[in-house]
Backbone as CSV, one residue per row, in Angstrom:
resi,resn,N_x,N_y,N_z,CA_x,CA_y,CA_z,C_x,C_y,C_z
1,UNK,13.921,-7.254,-1.664,13.764,-6.444,-2.844,13.781,-4.974,-2.476
2,UNK,14.401,-4.185,-3.307,14.436,-2.747,-3.116,13.269,-2.117,-3.860
3,UNK,12.563,-1.239,-3.184,11.465,-0.513,-3.816,11.977,0.868,-4.193
4,UNK,11.742,1.245,-5.421,12.125,2.560,-5.924,10.881,3.283,-6.416
5,UNK,11.010,4.535,-6.776,9.840,5.306,-7.219,9.223,4.746,-8.489
6,UNK,9.995,4.016,-9.278,9.477,3.450,-10.522,8.905,2.043,-10.351
7,UNK,9.027,1.476,-9.148,8.521,0.134,-8.890,6.996,0.121,-8.973
8,UNK,6.455,-0.846,-9.683,5.009,-1.004,-9.798,4.559,-2.091,-8.833
9,UNK,3.493,-1.789,-8.102,2.975,-2.694,-7.070,1.469,-2.832,-7.218
10,UNK,0.931,-3.865,-6.587,-0.515,-4.063,-6.540,-0.865,-4.924,-5.323
11,UNK,-2.144,-4.990,-5.001,-2.592,-5.811,-3.873,-2.307,-7.273,-4.138
12,UNK,-2.032,-7.978,-3.078,-1.885,-9.422,-3.168,-3.279,-10.029,-3.302
13,UNK,-3.455,-11.037,-4.151,-4.794,-11.584,-4.384,-5.382,-12.357,-3.196
14,UNK,-4.593,-12.717,-2.214,-5.105,-13.495,-1.086,-5.482,-12.637,0.121
15,UNK,-5.666,-11.334,-0.102,-6.048,-10.424,0.976,-7.498,-9.983,0.784
16,UNK,-8.306,-10.189,1.805,-9.679,-9.691,1.821,-9.692,-8.405,2.619
17,UNK,-10.413,-7.403,2.129,-10.428,-6.109,2.815,-11.833,-5.543,2.851
18,UNK,-12.081,-4.739,3.891,-13.377,-4.101,4.043,-13.188,-2.767,4.763
19,UNK,-14.062,-1.814,4.457,-14.060,-0.518,5.130,-14.738,-0.638,6.490
20,UNK,-14.159,-0.009,7.489,-14.760,0.048,8.810,-14.441,1.425,9.373
21,UNK,-15.451,2.303,9.369,-15.261,3.699,9.752,-14.194,4.333,8.866
22,UNK,-13.114,4.855,9.460,-12.068,5.552,8.706,-10.834,4.678,8.512
23,UNK,-11.047,3.377,8.370,-9.904,2.497,8.179,-10.289,1.308,7.306
24,UNK,-9.265,0.662,6.799,-9.442,-0.558,6.030,-8.986,-1.711,6.913
25,UNK,-9.840,-2.707,7.076,-9.516,-3.891,7.858,-9.323,-5.034,6.872
26,UNK,-8.218,-5.767,7.035,-7.878,-6.800,6.068,-7.571,-8.110,6.754
27,UNK,-7.769,-9.194,5.992,-7.402,-10.517,6.470,-6.616,-11.232,5.383
28,UNK,-5.511,-11.806,5.776,-4.717,-12.640,4.888,-5.310,-14.036,4.962
29,UNK,-5.974,-14.476,3.897,-6.662,-15.770,3.929,-5.700,-16.953,3.930
30,UNK,-4.443,-16.730,3.591,-3.473,-17.824,3.606,-3.018,-18.175,5.020
31,UNK,-2.893,-17.150,5.885,-2.397,-17.459,7.231,-3.311,-16.952,8.349
32,UNK,-4.440,-16.338,7.988,-5.403,-15.905,8.997,-5.022,-14.651,9.755
33,UNK,-4.008,-13.925,9.314,-3.591,-12.690,9.981,-4.537,-11.547,9.633
34,UNK,-4.741,-10.664,10.604,-5.572,-9.488,10.406,-4.707,-8.245,10.450
35,UNK,-5.098,-7.242,9.667,-4.382,-5.977,9.611,-5.392,-4.842,9.563
36,UNK,-4.986,-3.681,10.041,-5.815,-2.493,10.010,-4.995,-1.351,9.433
37,UNK,-5.600,-0.585,8.531,-4.920,0.548,7.921,-5.805,1.779,8.021
38,UNK,-5.540,2.635,8.996,-6.325,3.862,9.128,-5.794,4.983,8.230
39,UNK,-6.650,5.946,7.946,-6.260,7.178,7.262,-5.509,6.986,5.955
40,UNK,-4.361,7.658,5.828,-3.588,7.589,4.584,-3.141,6.169,4.214
41,UNK,-2.917,5.328,5.193,-2.539,3.936,4.900,-3.677,3.239,4.167
42,UNK,-4.898,3.480,4.610,-6.063,2.925,3.923,-6.209,3.487,2.522
43,UNK,-5.874,4.760,2.379,-5.932,5.378,1.041,-4.934,4.711,0.104
44,UNK,-3.743,4.409,0.596,-2.749,3.701,-0.211,-3.305,2.346,-0.632
45,UNK,-3.964,1.660,0.288,-4.542,0.357,-0.036,-5.549,0.497,-1.180
46,UNK,-6.390,1.524,-1.115,-7.367,1.740,-2.185,-6.672,2.010,-3.522
47,UNK,-5.608,2.778,-3.496,-4.878,3.071,-4.728,-4.297,1.808,-5.346
48,UNK,-3.921,0.862,-4.507,-3.303,-0.374,-4.990,-4.313,-1.378,-5.548
49,UNK,-5.557,-0.966,-5.666,-6.555,-1.828,-6.307,-6.150,-2.098,-7.760
50,UNK,-5.475,-1.133,-8.354,-4.909,-1.301,-9.689,-3.396,-1.132,-9.578
51,UNK,-2.675,-1.592,-10.554,-1.219,-1.455,-10.542,-0.839,0.017,-10.442
52,UNK,0.067,0.315,-9.518,0.500,1.694,-9.286,2.002,1.722,-9.078
53,UNK,2.639,2.775,-9.559,4.046,2.978,-9.219,4.098,3.704,-7.881
54,UNK,5.222,3.580,-7.223,5.420,4.298,-5.966,5.265,5.795,-6.217
55,UNK,5.782,6.257,-7.334,5.691,7.678,-7.679,4.241,8.121,-7.816
56,UNK,3.402,7.336,-8.493,2.003,7.727,-8.674,1.251,7.736,-7.339
57,UNK,1.584,6.813,-6.455,0.971,6.800,-5.122,1.350,8.068,-4.370
58,UNK,2.634,8.397,-4.383,3.111,9.599,-3.691,2.470,10.854,-4.261
59,UNK,2.365,10.942,-5.582,1.758,12.118,-6.214,0.293,12.268,-5.814
60,UNK,-0.432,11.170,-5.735,-1.833,11.218,-5.313,-1.940,11.694,-3.871
61,UNK,-1.101,11.146,-2.998,-1.133,11.550,-1.591,-0.754,13.019,-1.420
62,UNK,0.217,13.485,-2.183,0.617,14.897,-2.115,-0.533,15.814,-2.529
63,UNK,-1.335,15.373,-3.495,-2.467,16.175,-3.950,-3.624,16.154,-2.951
64,UNK,-3.738,15.089,-2.179,-4.886,14.924,-1.283,-4.623,15.312,0.171
65,UNK,-3.373,15.300,0.594,-3.035,15.587,1.985,-2.039,16.742,2.048
66,UNK,-2.078,17.474,3.138,-1.120,18.553,3.352,0.137,17.967,3.964
67,UNK,1.072,17.622,3.100,2.311,16.982,3.529,3.406,17.404,2.551
68,UNK,4.619,17.522,3.042,5.728,17.884,2.161,6.149,16.678,1.332
69,UNK,6.778,16.951,0.221,7.287,15.883,-0.638,8.254,14.997,0.132
70,UNK,9.135,15.613,0.908,10.132,14.862,1.671,9.477,13.945,2.693
71,UNK,8.489,14.462,3.413,7.810,13.639,4.417,7.048,12.502,3.750
72,UNK,6.373,12.807,2.658,5.601,11.783,1.945,6.520,10.655,1.485
73,UNK,7.608,11.000,0.826,8.529,9.979,0.330,9.176,9.197,1.459
74,UNK,9.494,9.888,2.563,10.158,9.197,3.674,9.225,8.242,4.407
75,UNK,7.919,8.424,4.263,6.960,7.539,4.924,6.359,6.494,3.978
76,UNK,6.152,6.861,2.718,5.516,5.947,1.774,6.427,4.770,1.435
77,UNK,7.675,5.030,1.127,8.586,3.943,0.745,8.725,2.882,1.824
78,UNK,9.010,3.240,3.086,9.101,2.196,4.123,7.771,1.478,4.360
79,UNK,6.661,2.209,4.256,5.355,1.583,4.437,5.100,0.532,3.366
80,UNK,5.364,0.884,2.109,5.170,-0.074,1.021,6.103,-1.270,1.164
81,UNK,7.320,-1.021,1.610,8.262,-2.123,1.825,7.720,-3.068,2.893
82,UNK,7.142,-2.528,3.958,6.592,-3.390,5.016,5.401,-4.194,4.497
83,UNK,4.589,-3.600,3.625,3.476,-4.345,3.031,3.985,-5.473,2.148
84,UNK,5.037,-5.203,1.406,5.629,-6.214,0.536,6.226,-7.358,1.360
85,UNK,6.901,-7.023,2.452,7.500,-8.040,3.321,6.446,-8.933,3.958
86,UNK,5.244,-8.392,4.195,4.144,-9.167,4.792,3.274,-9.842,3.735
87,UNK,3.678,-9.756,2.480,2.934,-10.342,1.356,1.548,-9.738,1.169
88,UNK,1.360,-8.506,1.626,0.078,-7.835,1.421,0.004,-7.210,0.039
89,UNK,1.167,-6.895,-0.525,1.240,-6.391,-1.893,2.305,-7.185,-2.640
90,UNK,2.226,-7.148,-3.949,3.156,-7.890,-4.801,3.496,-7.050,-6.023
91,UNK,4.511,-7.464,-6.725,4.774,-6.923,-8.042,3.740,-7.522,-8.979
92,UNK,3.372,-6.827,-10.053,2.305,-7.328,-10.930,2.525,-8.742,-11.461
93,UNK,3.763,-9.163,-11.588,4.006,-10.533,-12.070,3.973,-11.548,-10.935
94,UNK,3.593,-11.094,-9.717,3.452,-11.999,-8.585,4.715,-12.233,-7.792
95,UNK,5.816,-11.648,-8.208,7.087,-11.814,-7.508,7.077,-10.969,-6.257
96,UNK,7.641,-11.488,-5.209,7.740,-10.747,-3.951,9.006,-9.937,-3.952
């Protein structure tokens, strides 16, 4: 699936997450895999608690971090795609 700025995403329901210092530690209860998301990656995870478009995530990060629009977009899109490929996030209708 191609992710665009208008794509709406949310957390996958089978992921358990907890804060640990400055990162989010997660476990996929379906396959027992563990993941860690420090800094801005953890912030993205928090934003995905509710349905978010890629654009709204990028706008929030631009407001909170000192980063250029180009850098933000070039890093957020591939990161979200990797989360989708690992089934950590889904489209709101549950489609991967």
